[in-house]
C-alpha positions as CSV (number, residue, x, y, z in Angstrom):
1,M,-71.6,-0.1,-103.4
2,T,-69.8,2.8,-105.2
3,E,-68.9,5.6,-102.9
4,K,-70.5,8.9,-103.8
5,L,-68.3,11.8,-104.8
6,T,-67.6,14.6,-102.4
7,A,-68.2,18.2,-103.4
8,L,-64.5,18.6,-104.1
9,E,-64.3,15.4,-106.1
10,S,-67.4,16.3,-108.1
11,M,-66.0,19.8,-108.9
12,S,-62.8,18.2,-110.2
13,A,-64.9,15.7,-112.3
14,V,-66.8,18.6,-113.9
15,M,-63.5,20.4,-114.6
16,E,-62.3,17.3,-116.4
17,K,-65.5,17.2,-118.5
18,V,-65.6,21.0,-119.4
19,R,-62.3,22.3,-120.5
20,A,-63.3,25.7,-122.1
21,V,-66.3,27.8,-123.1
22,R,-65.4,30.0,-126.1
23,K,-67.0,33.3,-127.2
24,G,-69.6,32.3,-129.7
25,E,-72.1,35.2,-129.6
26,R,-71.9,38.6,-131.2
27,N,-73.3,41.9,-129.7
28,A,-75.5,43.3,-132.5
29,Q,-75.0,46.9,-131.5
30,Q,-71.3,47.1,-130.8
31,G,-70.1,44.1,-132.8
32,F,-68.0,42.4,-130.1
33,M,-68.0,38.7,-129.4
34,F,-69.1,37.5,-126.0
35,R,-69.9,34.4,-124.0
36,G,-73.5,34.3,-122.7
37,I,-74.8,32.7,-119.6
38,D,-76.7,30.1,-121.7
39,A,-73.5,29.0,-123.4
40,V,-71.8,28.5,-120.0
41,M,-74.8,26.7,-118.5
42,S,-75.1,24.5,-121.7
43,A,-71.5,23.4,-121.2
44,V,-71.5,23.0,-117.4
45,G,-75.1,21.8,-116.9
46,P,-74.7,18.3,-118.5
47,A,-71.5,17.8,-116.6
48,L,-73.2,18.7,-113.3
49,R,-76.0,16.2,-114.0
50,D,-73.5,13.5,-115.0
51,V,-71.6,13.7,-111.7
52,G,-74.7,14.4,-109.6
53,A,-73.7,17.8,-108.3
54,V,-76.0,20.7,-107.6
55,I,-75.4,24.4,-107.2
56,T,-77.7,26.6,-105.2
57,P,-77.6,30.5,-105.0
58,R,-78.1,32.9,-102.1
59,I,-78.2,36.6,-102.6
60,L,-75.9,38.4,-100.2
61,T,-76.3,42.0,-101.4
62,V,-78.3,44.0,-103.9
63,D,-77.6,47.6,-104.8
64,Q,-79.3,49.7,-107.4
65,H,-78.3,53.1,-109.0
66,Y,-79.8,55.1,-111.8
67,G,-78.5,56.8,-114.9
68,T,-79.5,58.1,-118.3
69,S,-79.1,56.3,-121.6
70,K,-77.8,58.1,-124.8
71,S,-81.3,58.4,-126.0
72,G,-82.4,60.1,-122.7
73,G,-84.2,57.1,-121.2
74,T,-83.7,56.0,-117.6
75,L,-81.3,53.1,-116.9
76,T,-81.3,51.1,-113.7
77,G,-77.9,49.7,-112.7
78,T,-78.0,46.7,-110.4
79,R,-75.1,45.2,-108.5
80,V,-75.4,41.9,-106.7
81,T,-73.2,39.7,-104.6
82,V,-74.3,36.0,-104.7
83,E,-73.1,33.1,-102.6
84,Y,-73.1,29.8,-104.3
85,T,-73.1,26.4,-102.6
86,W,-71.8,23.5,-104.5
87,H,-73.4,20.3,-103.2
88,G,-71.6,17.0,-103.8
89,P,-73.4,13.8,-104.3
90,D,-72.3,12.7,-100.8
91,G,-73.9,15.7,-99.2
92,S,-70.7,17.7,-98.6
93,T,-70.5,21.3,-99.8
94,I,-68.2,24.0,-101.0
95,V,-69.2,27.6,-100.7
96,G,-68.1,30.5,-103.0
97,A,-69.3,33.9,-104.0
98,A,-69.3,36.1,-107.1
99,P,-70.4,39.7,-108.0
100,G,-72.6,40.7,-110.9
101,E,-73.5,44.0,-112.4
102,A,-75.9,45.0,-115.2
103,F,-77.9,47.9,-116.7
104,D,-81.4,47.7,-117.9
105,S,-84.1,50.1,-119.0
106,G,-86.9,48.0,-117.7
107,D,-87.4,45.6,-114.8
108,K,-84.8,42.9,-115.7
109,G,-81.7,44.5,-114.1
110,T,-81.5,42.1,-111.2
111,A,-82.0,39.0,-113.4
112,K,-79.2,40.2,-115.7
113,A,-76.9,40.8,-112.7
114,M,-77.6,37.4,-111.3
115,S,-76.8,35.8,-114.7
116,V,-73.5,37.7,-114.7
117,A,-72.7,36.6,-111.2
118,Y,-73.4,32.9,-112.0
119,R,-71.4,33.0,-115.1
120,T,-68.5,34.5,-113.2
121,F,-68.7,31.9,-110.5
122,L,-68.7,29.0,-112.9
123,L,-65.9,30.4,-115.0
124,Q,-63.7,31.0,-112.0
125,A,-64.6,28.0,-109.9
126,L,-64.0,25.7,-112.8
127,T,-61.0,27.6,-114.1
128,L,-62.4,27.8,-117.6
129,P,-60.4,29.7,-120.2
130,T,-62.1,32.9,-121.4
131,D,-60.0,34.3,-124.2
132,E,-60.5,37.7,-122.5
133,P,-57.7,40.4,-122.2
134,D,-56.0,40.6,-118.8
135,P,-57.6,43.4,-116.7
136,D,-54.2,45.0,-116.2
137,S,-53.9,45.5,-119.9
138,Q,-56.6,48.2,-120.0
139,V,-57.0,51.5,-118.1
140,Y,-60.2,53.5,-117.9
141,D,-60.8,57.1,-116.7
142,A,-63.9,57.0,-114.5
143,P,-66.4,59.9,-115.1
144,P,-66.3,62.5,-112.3
145,R,-68.8,62.0,-109.5
146,T,-70.9,65.1,-109.1
147,D,-72.6,66.5,-106.0
148,A,-75.9,65.6,-107.7
149,D,-74.7,61.9,-108.0
150,V,-74.0,62.0,-104.2
151,A,-77.4,63.5,-103.5
152,R,-79.2,60.8,-105.7
153,E,-77.4,58.1,-103.7
154,E,-78.5,59.7,-100.4
155,L,-82.0,59.8,-101.7
156,L,-81.8,56.1,-102.7
157,V,-80.8,55.1,-99.2
158,V,-83.8,56.8,-97.8
159,L,-86.1,55.1,-100.4
160,Q,-84.6,51.7,-99.7
161,Q,-84.9,52.1,-95.9
162,N,-88.6,52.9,-96.2
163,R,-89.4,50.6,-99.1
164,L,-90.4,53.4,-101.5
165,A,-90.1,53.0,-105.2
166,P,-87.5,55.1,-107.1
167,A,-90.1,55.6,-109.8
168,W,-92.4,57.2,-107.2
169,A,-89.6,59.6,-106.1
170,A,-88.9,60.5,-109.8
171,D,-92.6,61.4,-110.2
172,Q,-92.5,63.5,-107.0
173,F,-89.4,65.3,-108.3
174,R,-91.0,66.0,-111.7
175,T,-94.1,67.4,-110.0
176,A,-92.1,69.6,-107.7
177,T,-89.5,70.9,-110.2
178,G,-90.5,69.9,-113.7
179,G,-87.2,68.2,-114.1
180,D,-85.8,64.6,-114.5
181,L,-84.5,63.2,-111.2
182,N,-82.0,60.9,-113.0
183,A,-80.6,63.6,-115.2
184,T,-80.7,66.8,-113.1
185,T,-77.4,68.4,-111.9
186,D,-79.3,70.3,-109.2
187,A,-78.1,68.6,-106.0
188,Q,-80.0,70.9,-103.7
189,A,-83.3,70.1,-105.5
190,I,-82.6,66.4,-104.9
191,R,-81.8,67.0,-101.2
192,D,-84.9,69.1,-100.8
193,L,-86.9,66.2,-102.1
194,T,-85.1,63.8,-99.7
195,T,-85.9,66.2,-96.8
196,T,-89.6,66.4,-97.9
197,I,-89.9,62.6,-98.0
198,Q,-88.3,62.2,-94.6
199,N,-90.6,64.8,-93.1
200,K,-93.7,63.0,-94.5
201,I,-92.4,59.7,-93.1
202,Q,-92.0,61.3,-89.7
203,E,-95.5,62.8,-89.8
204,K,-97.0,59.4,-90.4
205,K,-95.3,57.8,-87.5
206,P,-97.5,57.5,-84.4
């Protein structure tokens, strides 16, 4: 009877079968080439099935923040950290983790961030060449973080703790001030809303 591969042996076998995943897709708006999650899964998936390995995900952290698009719409930024367990055919496992971040104007931010995390895990775990520039070759100046940004983050913490929807808070802010919660620079108005929400929560407690 042939001995089943361990998790480490099956990972090595997949690395032998999949040597690289090149950039084959083009971003229609900005014109750059990229490597999508489907391309990575199409390359790695058959190799996983051939060797009998399985990968299962577990979300460790989820964080959401909000911004405004160039057209004035609301964008939801989602950051996740996902733990992946590589199961070998013999039942042994190897555990790793990867982050993912994405922006979306609808309700697909988490799904996109999960895809980015999985792609990152596969590329790094299997040491797949990416044809991407080294991170040290580029320098970016981050936009200044305003007091209003801090106030929005404070409000988001309160919303998450009490399982309240950010869209509901945005409606409350619009009713109270006539402004856009995600675009306003009035930090005090945001903090006033946070205080009002906290007071209402306390009033409802027995």
